[in-house]
Structure formats: C-alpha cells, structure tokens
mmJSON file of the N, C-alpha and C atoms, coordinates in Angstrom:
{"data_MODEL":{"atom_site":{
"group_PDB":["ATOM","ATOM","ATOM","ATOM","ATOM","ATOM","ATOM","ATOM","ATOM","ATOM","ATOM","ATOM","ATOM","ATOM","ATOM","ATOM","ATOM","ATOM","ATOM","ATOM","ATOM","ATOM","ATOM","ATOM","ATOM","ATOM","ATOM","ATOM","ATOM","ATOM","ATOM","ATOM","ATOM","ATOM","ATOM","ATOM","ATOM","ATOM","ATOM","ATOM","ATOM","ATOM","ATOM","ATOM","ATOM","ATOM","ATOM","ATOM","ATOM","ATOM","ATOM","ATOM","ATOM","ATOM","ATOM","ATOM","ATOM","ATOM","ATOM","ATOM","ATOM","ATOM","ATOM","ATOM","ATOM","ATOM","ATOM","ATOM","ATOM","ATOM","ATOM","ATOM","ATOM","ATOM","ATOM","ATOM","ATOM","ATOM","ATOM","ATOM","ATOM","ATOM","ATOM","ATOM","ATOM","ATOM","ATOM","ATOM","ATOM","ATOM","ATOM","ATOM","ATOM","ATOM","ATOM","ATOM","ATOM","ATOM","ATOM","ATOM","ATOM","ATOM","ATOM","ATOM","ATOM","ATOM","ATOM","ATOM","ATOM","ATOM","ATOM","ATOM","ATOM","ATOM","ATOM","ATOM","ATOM","ATOM","ATOM","ATOM","ATOM","ATOM","ATOM","ATOM","ATOM","ATOM","ATOM","ATOM","ATOM","ATOM","ATOM","ATOM","ATOM","ATOM","ATOM","ATOM","ATOM","ATOM","ATOM","ATOM","ATOM","ATOM","ATOM","ATOM","ATOM","ATOM","ATOM","ATOM","ATOM","ATOM","ATOM","ATOM","ATOM","ATOM","ATOM","ATOM","ATOM","ATOM","ATOM","ATOM","ATOM","ATOM","ATOM","ATOM","ATOM","ATOM","ATOM","ATOM","ATOM","ATOM","ATOM"],
"id":[1,2,3,4,5,6,7,8,9,10,11,12,13,14,15,16,17,18,19,20,21,22,23,24,25,26,27,28,29,30,31,32,33,34,35,36,37,38,39,40,41,42,43,44,45,46,47,48,49,50,51,52,53,54,55,56,57,58,59,60,61,62,63,64,65,66,67,68,69,70,71,72,73,74,75,76,77,78,79,80,81,82,83,84,85,86,87,88,89,90,91,92,93,94,95,96,97,98,99,100,101,102,103,104,105,106,107,108,109,110,111,112,113,114,115,116,117,118,119,120,121,122,123,124,125,126,127,128,129,130,131,132,133,134,135,136,137,138,139,140,141,142,143,144,145,146,147,148,149,150,151,152,153,154,155,156,157,158,159,160,161,162,163,164,165,166,167,168,169,170,171],
"type_symbol":["N","C","C","N","C","C","N","C","C","N","C","C","N","C","C","N","C","C","N","C","C","N","C","C","N","C","C","N","C","C","N","C","C","N","C","C","N","C","C","N","C","C","N","C","C","N","C","C","N","C","C","N","C","C","N","C","C","N","C","C","N","C","C","N","C","C","N","C","C","N","C","C","N","C","C","N","C","C","N","C","C","N","C","C","N","C","C","N","C","C","N","C","C","N","C","C","N","C","C","N","C","C","N","C","C","N","C","C","N","C","C","N","C","C","N","C","C","N","C","C","N","C","C","N","C","C","N","C","C","N","C","C","N","C","C","N","C","C","N","C","C","N","C","C","N","C","C","N","C","C","N","C","C","N","C","C","N","C","C","N","C","C","N","C","C","N","C","C","N","C","C"],
"label_atom_id":["N","CA","C","N","CA","C","N","CA","C","N","CA","C","N","CA","C","N","CA","C","N","CA","C","N","CA","C","N","CA","C","N","CA","C","N","CA","C","N","CA","C","N","CA","C","N","CA","C","N","CA","C","N","CA","C","N","CA","C","N","CA","C","N","CA","C","N","CA","C","N","CA","C","N","CA","C","N","CA","C","N","CA","C","N","CA","C","N","CA","C","N","CA","C","N","CA","C","N","CA","C","N","CA","C","N","CA","C","N","CA","C","N","CA","C","N","CA","C","N","CA","C","N","CA","C","N","CA","C","N","CA","C","N","CA","C","N","CA","C","N","CA","C","N","CA","C","N","CA","C","N","CA","C","N","CA","C","N","CA","C","N","CA","C","N","CA","C","N","CA","C","N","CA","C","N","CA","C","N","CA","C","N","CA","C","N","CA","C","N","CA","C","N","CA","C","N","CA","C"],
"label_alt_id":[null,null,null,null,null,null,null,null,null,null,null,null,null,null,null,null,null,null,null,null,null,null,null,null,null,null,null,null,null,null,null,null,null,null,null,null,null,null,null,null,null,null,null,null,null,null,null,null,null,null,null,null,null,null,null,null,null,null,null,null,null,null,null,null,null,null,null,null,null,null,null,null,null,null,null,null,null,null,null,null,null,null,null,null,null,null,null,null,null,null,null,null,null,null,null,null,null,null,null,null,null,null,null,null,null,null,null,null,null,null,null,null,null,null,null,null,null,null,null,null,null,null,null,null,null,null,null,null,null,null,null,null,null,null,null,null,null,null,null,null,null,null,null,null,null,null,null,null,null,null,null,null,null,null,null,null,null,null,null,null,null,null,null,null,null,null,null,null,null,null,null],
"label_comp_id":["MET","MET","MET","ALA","ALA","ALA","ILE","ILE","ILE","TRP","TRP","TRP","ALA","ALA","ALA","LEU","LEU","LEU","VAL","VAL","VAL","PHE","PHE","PHE","SER","SER","SER","VAL","VAL","VAL","LEU","LEU","LEU","CYS","CYS","CYS","SER","SER","SER","LEU","LEU","LEU","VAL","VAL","VAL","GLY","GLY","GLY","LEU","LEU","LEU","ILE","ILE","ILE","LEU","LEU","LEU","GLY","GLY","GLY","ILE","ILE","ILE","ILE","ILE","ILE","GLY","GLY","GLY","LEU","LEU","LEU","SER","SER","SER","LYS","LYS","LYS","TYR","TYR","TYR","PRO","PRO","PRO","LYS","LYS","LYS","SER","SER","SER","SER","SER","SER","ASN","ASN","ASN","GLY","GLY","GLY","ARG","ARG","ARG","THR","THR","THR","MET","MET","MET","CYS","CYS","CYS","ILE","ILE","ILE","ILE","ILE","ILE","ALA","ALA","ALA","ILE","ILE","ILE","VAL","VAL","VAL","VAL","VAL","VAL","SER","SER","SER","VAL","VAL","VAL","LEU","LEU","LEU","PHE","PHE","PHE","MET","MET","MET","LEU","LEU","LEU","GLY","GLY","GLY","ALA","ALA","ALA","VAL","VAL","VAL","ALA","ALA","ALA","TRP","TRP","TRP","ARG","ARG","ARG","GLY","GLY","GLY","TYR","TYR","TYR"],
"label_asym_id":["A","A","A","A","A","A","A","A","A","A","A","A","A","A","A","A","A","A","A","A","A","A","A","A","A","A","A","A","A","A","A","A","A","A","A","A","A","A","A","A","A","A","A","A","A","A","A","A","A","A","A","A","A","A","A","A","A","A","A","A","A","A","A","A","A","A","A","A","A","A","A","A","A","A","A","A","A","A","A","A","A","A","A","A","A","A","A","A","A","A","A","A","A","A","A","A","A","A","A","A","A","A","A","A","A","A","A","A","A","A","A","A","A","A","A","A","A","A","A","A","A","A","A","A","A","A","A","A","A","A","A","A","A","A","A","A","A","A","A","A","A","A","A","A","A","A","A","A","A","A","A","A","A","A","A","A","A","A","A","A","A","A","A","A","A","A","A","A","A","A","A"],
"label_entity_id":["1","1","1","1","1","1","1","1","1","1","1","1","1","1","1","1","1","1","1","1","1","1","1","1","1","1","1","1","1","1","1","1","1","1","1","1","1","1","1","1","1","1","1","1","1","1","1","1","1","1","1","1","1","1","1","1","1","1","1","1","1","1","1","1","1","1","1","1","1","1","1","1","1","1","1","1","1","1","1","1","1","1","1","1","1","1","1","1","1","1","1","1","1","1","1","1","1","1","1","1","1","1","1","1","1","1","1","1","1","1","1","1","1","1","1","1","1","1","1","1","1","1","1","1","1","1","1","1","1","1","1","1","1","1","1","1","1","1","1","1","1","1","1","1","1","1","1","1","1","1","1","1","1","1","1","1","1","1","1","1","1","1","1","1","1","1","1","1","1","1","1"],
"label_seq_id":[1,1,1,2,2,2,3,3,3,4,4,4,5,5,5,6,6,6,7,7,7,8,8,8,9,9,9,10,10,10,11,11,11,12,12,12,13,13,13,14,14,14,15,15,15,16,16,16,17,17,17,18,18,18,19,19,19,20,20,20,21,21,21,22,22,22,23,23,23,24,24,24,25,25,25,26,26,26,27,27,27,28,28,28,29,29,29,30,30,30,31,31,31,32,32,32,33,33,33,34,34,34,35,35,35,36,36,36,37,37,37,38,38,38,39,39,39,40,40,40,41,41,41,42,42,42,43,43,43,44,44,44,45,45,45,46,46,46,47,47,47,48,48,48,49,49,49,50,50,50,51,51,51,52,52,52,53,53,53,54,54,54,55,55,55,56,56,56,57,57,57],
"pdbx_PDB_ins_code":[null,null,null,null,null,null,null,null,null,null,null,null,null,null,null,null,null,null,null,null,null,null,null,null,null,null,null,null,null,null,null,null,null,null,null,null,null,null,null,null,null,null,null,null,null,null,null,null,null,null,null,null,null,null,null,null,null,null,null,null,null,null,null,null,null,null,null,null,null,null,null,null,null,null,null,null,null,null,null,null,null,null,null,null,null,null,null,null,null,null,null,null,null,null,null,null,null,null,null,null,null,null,null,null,null,null,null,null,null,null,null,null,null,null,null,null,null,null,null,null,null,null,null,null,null,null,null,null,null,null,null,null,null,null,null,null,null,null,null,null,null,null,null,null,null,null,null,null,null,null,null,null,null,null,null,null,null,null,null,null,null,null,null,null,null,null,null,null,null,null,null],
"Cartn_x":[0.836,0.0,0.883,1.961,2.819,3.511,3.934,4.6,3.616,2.399,1.382,1.053,1.038,0.772,1.863,3.113,4.211,4.134,3.813,3.724,2.596,1.435,0.294,0.392,1.227,1.384,2.024,2.796,3.407,2.498,1.877,1.045,-0.316,-0.975,-2.303,-2.367,-2.18,-1.978,-3.147,-4.35,-5.504,-5.55,-5.284,-5.263,-4.123,-2.957,-1.827,-2.122,-2.836,-3.22,-4.171,-5.149,-6.111,-5.429,-4.574,-3.865,-2.917,-2.292,-1.411,-2.154,-3.33,-4.134,-4.632,-5.063,-5.496,-4.321,-3.161,-1.979,-1.539,-1.764,-1.395,-2.123,-3.357,-4.117,-3.76,-3.146,-2.848,-1.486,-0.53,0.828,1.036,1.843,2.166,3.04,3.125,3.792,5.273,5.953,7.402,7.818,6.941,7.302,7.725,8.454,8.872,7.699,6.68,5.505,4.788,4.734,4.101,4.883,6.203,7.044,6.836,6.748,6.517,5.152,4.154,2.824,2.848,3.576,3.695,4.389,5.434,6.125,5.182,4.381,3.425,2.392,1.942,0.968,1.595,2.816,3.494,3.718,4.179,4.421,3.105,2.047,0.746,0.264,0.369,-0.075,0.786,2.096,2.969,2.653,2.394,2.023,0.691,-0.27,-1.559,-1.407,-0.644,-0.417,0.339,1.294,2.021,1.11,0.193,-0.749,-1.669,-2.127,-2.997,-2.23,-0.996,-0.187,0.157,0.411,0.776,-0.383,-1.583,-2.772,-3.258,-2.853,-3.194,-4.543,-5.064,-6.363,-6.199],
"Cartn_y":[-1.188,0.0,1.254,1.228,2.403,2.716,1.69,1.912,2.487,1.964,2.498,3.948,4.269,5.646,6.575,6.128,6.951,7.12,6.056,6.137,7.07,6.887,7.717,9.143,9.39,10.762,11.641,11.017,11.76,11.744,10.603,10.484,11.149,10.888,11.438,11.748,12.993,13.374,13.028,13.147,12.855,11.376,10.497,9.061,8.732,9.354,9.143,9.596,10.698,11.198,10.224,9.735,8.8,7.498,6.963,5.73,5.933,7.1,7.388,7.44,8.027,8.106,6.719,5.932,4.572,3.749,3.93,3.188,3.517,4.741,5.115,4.272,3.916,3.121,1.635,1.189,-0.232,-0.645,0.273,-0.075,0.249,-0.568,-0.24,1.01,1.586,2.88,2.868,1.761,1.756,1.057,0.992,0.298,1.293,0.778,1.609,1.979,1.147,1.444,2.693,2.881,4.085,5.334,5.244,6.376,6.689,5.664,5.875,6.497,6.129,6.732,8.208,8.561,9.969,10.759,10.189,10.853,11.012,9.995,10.074,11.172,11.311,12.369,13.74,13.916,15.207,15.53,14.553,14.782,15.096,14.393,14.647,16.064,16.483,17.833,18.879,18.655,19.607,19.687,18.549,18.561,19.265,19.054,19.73,21.239,21.649,23.087,23.694,22.959,23.428,23.585,22.658,22.748,23.95,24.182,25.335,26.635,26.691,27.909,28.132,27.042,27.174,27.665,27.219,27.658,29.029,29.491,30.828,30.978,29.935,30.034,30.673],
"Cartn_z":[0.0,0.0,0.0,0.757,0.87,-0.456,-1.16,-2.448,-3.456,-3.469,-4.37,-4.024,-2.745,-2.33,-2.844,-2.776,-3.291,-4.801,-5.499,-6.961,-7.37,-6.766,-7.144,-6.61,-5.623,-5.149,-6.221,-7.119,-8.224,-9.455,-9.729,-10.934,-10.778,-9.681,-9.416,-7.917,-7.578,-6.184,-5.277,-5.762,-4.916,-4.53,-5.48,-5.192,-4.237,-4.449,-3.548,-2.137,-2.013,-0.692,0.004,-0.723,-0.141,0.269,-0.606,-0.271,0.91,0.994,2.121,3.442,3.429,4.659,5.06,4.086,4.401,4.925,4.322,4.743,6.159,6.601,7.971,9.0,8.704,9.662,9.603,8.512,8.345,8.889,8.938,9.361,10.839,11.542,12.938,13.02,14.19,14.364,14.002,14.165,13.951,12.661,11.667,10.432,9.348,8.376,7.253,6.354,6.314,5.498,5.967,7.271,7.822,7.423,7.466,7.056,5.577,4.757,3.332,3.076,3.863,3.716,4.088,5.129,5.513,4.407,3.828,2.723,1.532,1.25,0.135,0.371,1.601,1.924,1.716,2.184,2.035,0.562,-0.216,-1.643,-2.366,-2.023,-2.647,-2.377,-1.126,-0.77,-1.48,-1.547,-2.236,-3.727,-4.353,-5.772,-5.987,-5.091,-5.226,-5.045,-4.054,-3.852,-5.028,-5.568,-6.749,-7.95,-8.123,-9.255,-9.094,-7.873,-7.628,-7.842,-7.36,-7.541,-8.998,-9.737,-11.13,-11.983,-11.643,-12.386,-11.958,-10.793,-10.361,-9.708,-9.083,-8.417,-7.08],
"occupancy":[1.0,1.0,1.0,1.0,1.0,1.0,1.0,1.0,1.0,1.0,1.0,1.0,1.0,1.0,1.0,1.0,1.0,1.0,1.0,1.0,1.0,1.0,1.0,1.0,1.0,1.0,1.0,1.0,1.0,1.0,1.0,1.0,1.0,1.0,1.0,1.0,1.0,1.0,1.0,1.0,1.0,1.0,1.0,1.0,1.0,1.0,1.0,1.0,1.0,1.0,1.0,1.0,1.0,1.0,1.0,1.0,1.0,1.0,1.0,1.0,1.0,1.0,1.0,1.0,1.0,1.0,1.0,1.0,1.0,1.0,1.0,1.0,1.0,1.0,1.0,1.0,1.0,1.0,1.0,1.0,1.0,1.0,1.0,1.0,1.0,1.0,1.0,1.0,1.0,1.0,1.0,1.0,1.0,1.0,1.0,1.0,1.0,1.0,1.0,1.0,1.0,1.0,1.0,1.0,1.0,1.0,1.0,1.0,1.0,1.0,1.0,1.0,1.0,1.0,1.0,1.0,1.0,1.0,1.0,1.0,1.0,1.0,1.0,1.0,1.0,1.0,1.0,1.0,1.0,1.0,1.0,1.0,1.0,1.0,1.0,1.0,1.0,1.0,1.0,1.0,1.0,1.0,1.0,1.0,1.0,1.0,1.0,1.0,1.0,1.0,1.0,1.0,1.0,1.0,1.0,1.0,1.0,1.0,1.0,1.0,1.0,1.0,1.0,1.0,1.0,1.0,1.0,1.0,1.0,1.0,1.0],
"B_iso_or_equiv":[0.0,0.0,0.0,0.0,0.0,0.0,0.0,0.0,0.0,0.0,0.0,0.0,0.0,0.0,0.0,0.0,0.0,0.0,0.0,0.0,0.0,0.0,0.0,0.0,0.0,0.0,0.0,0.0,0.0,0.0,0.0,0.0,0.0,0.0,0.0,0.0,0.0,0.0,0.0,0.0,0.0,0.0,0.0,0.0,0.0,0.0,0.0,0.0,0.0,0.0,0.0,0.0,0.0,0.0,0.0,0.0,0.0,0.0,0.0,0.0,0.0,0.0,0.0,0.0,0.0,0.0,0.0,0.0,0.0,0.0,0.0,0.0,0.0,0.0,0.0,0.0,0.0,0.0,0.0,0.0,0.0,0.0,0.0,0.0,0.0,0.0,0.0,0.0,0.0,0.0,0.0,0.0,0.0,0.0,0.0,0.0,0.0,0.0,0.0,0.0,0.0,0.0,0.0,0.0,0.0,0.0,0.0,0.0,0.0,0.0,0.0,0.0,0.0,0.0,0.0,0.0,0.0,0.0,0.0,0.0,0.0,0.0,0.0,0.0,0.0,0.0,0.0,0.0,0.0,0.0,0.0,0.0,0.0,0.0,0.0,0.0,0.0,0.0,0.0,0.0,0.0,0.0,0.0,0.0,0.0,0.0,0.0,0.0,0.0,0.0,0.0,0.0,0.0,0.0,0.0,0.0,0.0,0.0,0.0,0.0,0.0,0.0,0.0,0.0,0.0,0.0,0.0,0.0,0.0,0.0,0.0],
"pdbx_formal_charge":[null,null,null,null,null,null,null,null,null,null,null,null,null,null,null,null,null,null,null,null,null,null,null,null,null,null,null,null,null,null,null,null,null,null,null,null,null,null,null,null,null,null,null,null,null,null,null,null,null,null,null,null,null,null,null,null,null,null,null,null,null,null,null,null,null,null,null,null,null,null,null,null,null,null,null,null,null,null,null,null,null,null,null,null,null,null,null,null,null,null,null,null,null,null,null,null,null,null,null,null,null,null,null,null,null,null,null,null,null,null,null,null,null,null,null,null,null,null,null,null,null,null,null,null,null,null,null,null,null,null,null,null,null,null,null,null,null,null,null,null,null,null,null,null,null,null,null,null,null,null,null,null,null,null,null,null,null,null,null,null,null,null,null,null,null,null,null,null,null,null,null],
"auth_seq_id":[1,1,1,2,2,2,3,3,3,4,4,4,5,5,5,6,6,6,7,7,7,8,8,8,9,9,9,10,10,10,11,11,11,12,12,12,13,13,13,14,14,14,15,15,15,16,16,16,17,17,17,18,18,18,19,19,19,20,20,20,21,21,21,22,22,22,23,23,23,24,24,24,25,25,25,26,26,26,27,27,27,28,28,28,29,29,29,30,30,30,31,31,31,32,32,32,33,33,33,34,34,34,35,35,35,36,36,36,37,37,37,38,38,38,39,39,39,40,40,40,41,41,41,42,42,42,43,43,43,44,44,44,45,45,45,46,46,46,47,47,47,48,48,48,49,49,49,50,50,50,51,51,51,52,52,52,53,53,53,54,54,54,55,55,55,56,56,56,57,57,57],
"auth_comp_id":["MET","MET","MET","ALA","ALA","ALA","ILE","ILE","ILE","TRP","TRP","TRP","ALA","ALA","ALA","LEU","LEU","LEU","VAL","VAL","VAL","PHE","PHE","PHE","SER","SER","SER","VAL","VAL","VAL","LEU","LEU","LEU","CYS","CYS","CYS","SER","SER","SER","LEU","LEU","LEU","VAL","VAL","VAL","GLY","GLY","GLY","LEU","LEU","LEU","ILE","ILE","ILE","LEU","LEU","LEU","GLY","GLY","GLY","ILE","ILE","ILE","ILE","ILE","ILE","GLY","GLY","GLY","LEU","LEU","LEU","SER","SER","SER","LYS","LYS","LYS","TYR","TYR","TYR","PRO","PRO","PRO","LYS","LYS","LYS","SER","SER","SER","SER","SER","SER","ASN","ASN","ASN","GLY","GLY","GLY","ARG","ARG","ARG","THR","THR","THR","MET","MET","MET","CYS","CYS","CYS","ILE","ILE","ILE","ILE","ILE","ILE","ALA","ALA","ALA","ILE","ILE","ILE","VAL","VAL","VAL","VAL","VAL","VAL","SER","SER","SER","VAL","VAL","VAL","LEU","LEU","LEU","PHE","PHE","PHE","MET","MET","MET","LEU","LEU","LEU","GLY","GLY","GLY","ALA","ALA","ALA","VAL","VAL","VAL","ALA","ALA","ALA","TRP","TRP","TRP","ARG","ARG","ARG","GLY","GLY","GLY","TYR","TYR","TYR"],
"auth_asym_id":["A","A","A","A","A","A","A","A","A","A","A","A","A","A","A","A","A","A","A","A","A","A","A","A","A","A","A","A","A","A","A","A","A","A","A","A","A","A","A","A","A","A","A","A","A","A","A","A","A","A","A","A","A","A","A","A","A","A","A","A","A","A","A","A","A","A","A","A","A","A","A","A","A","A","A","A","A","A","A","A","A","A","A","A","A","A","A","A","A","A","A","A","A","A","A","A","A","A","A","A","A","A","A","A","A","A","A","A","A","A","A","A","A","A","A","A","A","A","A","A","A","A","A","A","A","A","A","A","A","A","A","A","A","A","A","A","A","A","A","A","A","A","A","A","A","A","A","A","A","A","A","A","A","A","A","A","A","A","A","A","A","A","A","A","A","A","A","A","A","A","A"],
"auth_atom_id":["N","CA","C","N","CA","C","N","CA","C","N","CA","C","N","CA","C","N","CA","C","N","CA","C","N","CA","C","N","CA","C","N","CA","C","N","CA","C","N","CA","C","N","CA","C","N","CA","C","N","CA","C","N","CA","C","N","CA","C","N","CA","C","N","CA","C","N","CA","C","N","CA","C","N","CA","C","N","CA","C","N","CA","C","N","CA","C","N","CA","C","N","CA","C","N","CA","C","N","CA","C","N","CA","C","N","CA","C","N","CA","C","N","CA","C","N","CA","C","N","CA","C","N","CA","C","N","CA","C","N","CA","C","N","CA","C","N","CA","C","N","CA","C","N","CA","C","N","CA","C","N","CA","C","N","CA","C","N","CA","C","N","CA","C","N","CA","C","N","CA","C","N","CA","C","N","CA","C","N","CA","C","N","CA","C","N","CA","C","N","CA","C","N","CA","C","N","CA","C"],
"pdbx_PDB_model_num":[1,1,1,1,1,1,1,1,1,1,1,1,1,1,1,1,1,1,1,1,1,1,1,1,1,1,1,1,1,1,1,1,1,1,1,1,1,1,1,1,1,1,1,1,1,1,1,1,1,1,1,1,1,1,1,1,1,1,1,1,1,1,1,1,1,1,1,1,1,1,1,1,1,1,1,1,1,1,1,1,1,1,1,1,1,1,1,1,1,1,1,1,1,1,1,1,1,1,1,1,1,1,1,1,1,1,1,1,1,1,1,1,1,1,1,1,1,1,1,1,1,1,1,1,1,1,1,1,1,1,1,1,1,1,1,1,1,1,1,1,1,1,1,1,1,1,1,1,1,1,1,1,1,1,1,1,1,1,1,1,1,1,1,1,1,1,1,1,1,1,1]
}}}
C-alpha cells in the first residue's frame, strides 16, 4: 500500500493522498511502510499546492 501511495502521489496526487491516509491506519507505528505513507501524503499535498499555484487560483 505504501509503495502504491508513493507512486500515485506523483502520478495522481488525490489518489496518492487517499492511499497514504489509508496506509497510515494499516501499518504499525514503527514500520517503514508508515514512514513511506507519511512521505506520500506530504508529496501529494505539495504537488496539489504546486498545481494550484501554477494555475493561479
């Protein structure tokens, strides 16, 4: 789930964000998958903010 969240955070930010949030609930607190989900959420949000800034809304 975490790898898919990272992939989709670049390809389709909304899907990456959703998968990252779902992944946070599935992985234990000290696993690498949880860290990857947090990174996917951050990348998704940054890509979304970049798209909004680039379009000028």
